[in-house]
N, C-alpha and C positions, 0 to 999 in steps of 0.2 A: 517443597512448599516455598512460595515467595511472599514478600511483604504484601503484594497485591492480592494474595489469597486470604489474608486476614480479613474477617468481616469488617466492613467500613465503620460500624459503630464501635467495635472493639478497638480498632486502630485509632479512631478518633479519641477514644477515652485515654489510650496510652499517650497520645501526643498532647492532649490537654493537660494531663498530669494528675497525680494523686498519690495515694498511699498504697504501696505494694509491700506487705510484710513478708519477711523470710520465714517460712513455715517450720515450726519445731516438730519434733518427733515424740509422739506420746507412747510411752512404754509402761508395762506393768512391773511388779516387783521381780518377776523372772526375766526382766529385760527383753520381753517379747512385745511385739506391736499391739497396742491397745486400740483397736479399730474404732470403738465407740468414742473414745476421747479424741482420737485423731480427727474424726468427723466433726466432733464438737468444736475443736479449734477452728476448723475451716468455716463452720457456721458463724462462729464468733467474729472472725475477720470480715466475712461478707456482710453480716448484719451491722457491723460497726461502720461500714461505708467504704471499705477498701475497694479500689478499682481493679485489683488483681492479686495474684498469689505467686510467690516464688517458692518452688518445691524442689527438693533434692539438692539444696544449696548447703552452705556451711552450717547454718542454723539447724537444718534437718539432719545433720551429721553425715559426713562423707562416708562413714562406715556402713551406711545402709546398703552400699554396693556389695561389700564382702558378706553382709548378712542376708543377701538375697531379697532385699525389701524395696529396691529402687522402683521397679515397675508398679508394685502394689501401692506404695505411698503416693506416687503420682496419680494412680488410678482413683484412689479414694478422694483426693482433692478435686479431680475432674468430675467425678460423680456428684459431689456436693455442689460444685459450681453449676452444673447442668440443672440440678434440682432447685437451686436458689432463684434462678431467673434473672439475675442482675447482669449476666454475661460479662464476667470479669476477664481480664487479661491473664492468661495462664503462661507462666514462665518456668521452664524446667532447667535445673542446674545440670551442666554436663562438664565432665572433667577428664583428665588423663591424656595419653597419647592419641594421635589422630584416629586410629581404628576404634578405640574405646569411645572417644567423644562422638564420633559419627554414629556408632551403634546406639549410644544413649539418646542422641538427637532423633534417631529413627524410632525409638520407643516413645519419646515425647510426641512425635508427629502422629504416631498410631493412636495415641490416647487423646488427641484433639488439642494439644497445646499449641500456642501461637508463636512462641519464640523460645530460644534457649539462652541461658546466661552462661557464657563460656569462660570457665576458669582456666588460667594459664599456669597455675601452680604446678610445680613438679616438672616444668619444661625448660629449666634453666640451661639445658644443653643445646637448645635451639637458638641459632642466631636470628637476627631480625627477618631476613628473607624466609627462613624456614618457619618462623612463627606466623608471619603473614600468610604463608601458604597453608599452614595448619588451619588458621581461622577461615580462610577462603573455602577449604574443603568441607568444613562443618557447615558453612553458610550455603553450600549447595543442597543441603538437606532441609534446613530450617532457617527462618530469620534469626539473626544473632544479636544478642545484647553483649557488648564488650564488658569486661570486668577488670578494672584496675585495682588489684588487691594490694593492700599495704604489705611491704616487705617483712614487717615484724611477725606476720602469721603466714608466711609462705609465698608472698608475692615477690615480684622483682621490679626493678626500676625500668620503665619503658619510656624511651625518648619521644619527643614531639614527632619525629619522623615516623615512628611506628603508628602513632594515633592518626596521622595523616593517611598513611597507606591503609590502615585498618578501616577508617571511615570511608575510604573510596570503594570498598567492597559493596556492591549494589544491594546485597541482602542483609546488610547491617541496619537494624531498626533502632538501636539505642545503645547507650553506654552507661554503665554504673561506675561512677568515679569514686573509688574508695582507697586512695593511697594515704589518707590522713596526712596530707602535705599540700600546702597551698601552691607551691611551685609546680609540683607534679600534676595537680588538678588543672592548672593553667595550660599545661602541655596538652591535656585532653581537649580543652575548649579550642585552643589554637589549631589543633589537628583537624577537628571537625570543620572549622572555617576554611582552613587551607585546602581541604578536600572538596569544598563547596557542597557539603553534605548536611548543612544545618536544617534544611527542610525535611530531610529523611531521617536523620539520626537524632533521637530525643535523649536529652541528658537527664539522668536520675542520680541523685546524690546517694553515696554510701559512706560519706565522710562522717562517721559518728561523732567526731570531735568538732563538727562545724555544721550541723544539720540545718538549723534555722537560718544562719547567715548564707549558706549555699542557696537556700530557697528564695532568699530575698535579693540576691546579687544579680545585677544585670552586667553581663560581660560585653564590652564594646571593643570589637576587634577590627582593626583596619585591614581592608583588602581592596586592592585596585582603586585607591583613591576614595573609597567609601567606608562607612562604618557598618559592620555586621553586628547585630544585637542578638545575644544568646543567653538563655537562662536554664537553670535546672527546673524541670517541670514537676518533679515529685521526688520521692525517695523509695528506694528498694533496700530495706533495712532490717537487720536482725533486731535492732532497737525497737522497731515498730511491731514486733511480734508480741509485745506487751503494751498495755495502755493504748490499744489501737484506736479506740474511739476518740481519745484525746489527740492522737496524731491526725485523725481525719478532721477534727475541729481546727487544728493548726493549719492544715492545708486549705481549709475553707477560708480561714482568715488571711492566708497568704494570697489566695486568688481574689478575695474581696476584703481588703484591709479595713478594719474598723477605723472610723474617723478619729476616734479619741485615743488611738494607740500611737504613741510617739516613737521616734527612732530609738530613744533610750529604752523604752519598753521592749522593743524588739531585741535589742542587744542584751538586755537583762534576761530575756527568755532564752536567747541563744546560749548564754553562759550557764543558766540553770539546766538546760537540756544536756549540755556537755558534762556538767557535774553529775547528772543522773547517769549518763552513759559511762562515765568513769567508774561508777559503782557497778552497774550492770555488766560491763565488759571486763571488770576486774583488772583495770590498768595497773593497779599497785602490784599485782602478781604477774605482770606480763601476759594478761589475757587468758590465764589458764581456766578461770571460772566463767568464761563468757557465754557458754551455753547453759551450764547448770544454774546460773543466777536467773536467767530467763525462765527456766523451768520452775524455780522457787517462787517467782512472782505468780506464775500460772497455777502452781500448787496452792498457794495461799488463797487464790481466788476460786479454787474448786475445779478448775478446768483440767488440771493434771492430778493424778493420784500421788505422784512422787517426783523427785528430781533425777531419776535414773537416766543415765546415758548408756549407749551400747558398750562403751569402754568402762569397765568397773572402776578404773582409776580416775575417770573424769568427774570432777566434783567442784564445788565452790572453793575458792582459794582461801588461804588463811586470813581471817578477819573480814572476809567479804560479807558474810551474813550480818555481822554487827554494823557494817557500813550501810547495808541495805536497810536495816532497822532504823538507823539514824536518819537516812534520807527520807524514808516514808513518814517518820515522825515529824520532820521539819517541813515536808512538802506533800501533804496528802492530796493537794490539788493536781499532782501529776497522774494520779491513778484514775481508772474508770471502773472502780469496784462496784459502784451503784448500778451502772449499766449492766455489768456481768451478773450481779445478784438478781436483777429483774428478768434475766433471760436464760440463765444457765440450765434451769430444769428442762426447758424446751430443747436447748442444744444437746443435752445429754439424753434426751428421750428417744 
């Protein structure tokens, strides 16, 4: 499957930009897939105005593969997307050595997905040449979203030369930049421009520590005596698996800035968003509660029955729930509780 095989309206939506939440996994008390609530989450994201879904990614829990759930979880999201009628961009997470990543891309293609988000975690033994070859082989199966994962949670430092070579792969459709580092993020942007791929490769932020500022920044990169302008067009974020309607409202404001919103207002919103992410992603405990806290928000809203993860030891970190309580007490405007309350019966029906 090539980029040209993606329906034009869906590709146009991807390139215009918007909200792509990283889809969580709904489990019951026996830590088995709760298909009713899994479907309800997808309905929530689509009704909230998301332009796409990222499924089988970190927020979905990589352990779905060992649990034999990978294909079924992707299938449920694809079924709900087809029923919804909004024609969202469907992105499937693929991981592992080349054979595994290719096989997962083939599953995603068979289920009607449009691109794969290619994680390079666990491939530290590959040098740059081998890593580029790995990416190119996956791109022979499906259009690829690159993924710059922060080193603190299993990523690796990738130089500008890698991003230049990666962006030159013709079936690369986008990059999620999530190194949580401004210098490394600049390497991605410069790599796209150096590869002359800025019209083909769409940038999405995954920098949870800098979401709003990423969306507002215009990068001006010199090339051959001219200036190439490049922006992040949206976000592909675990953070946006909660309070998704608010994220959509944010993107609408970024695309059509309110006349009365000052630069200081935007910077204040960036700082508050980062503060919220610090709680959700459990930065104080080195990210150990970054999935369970998202589940807790969704549980309080009624979308999930509990916070269970496939790994019984995966839970919120020490003090994280108290920090979440304090955040919500101080900033109830972050939530979309009213939107969910008005629609949850239908989503769960």
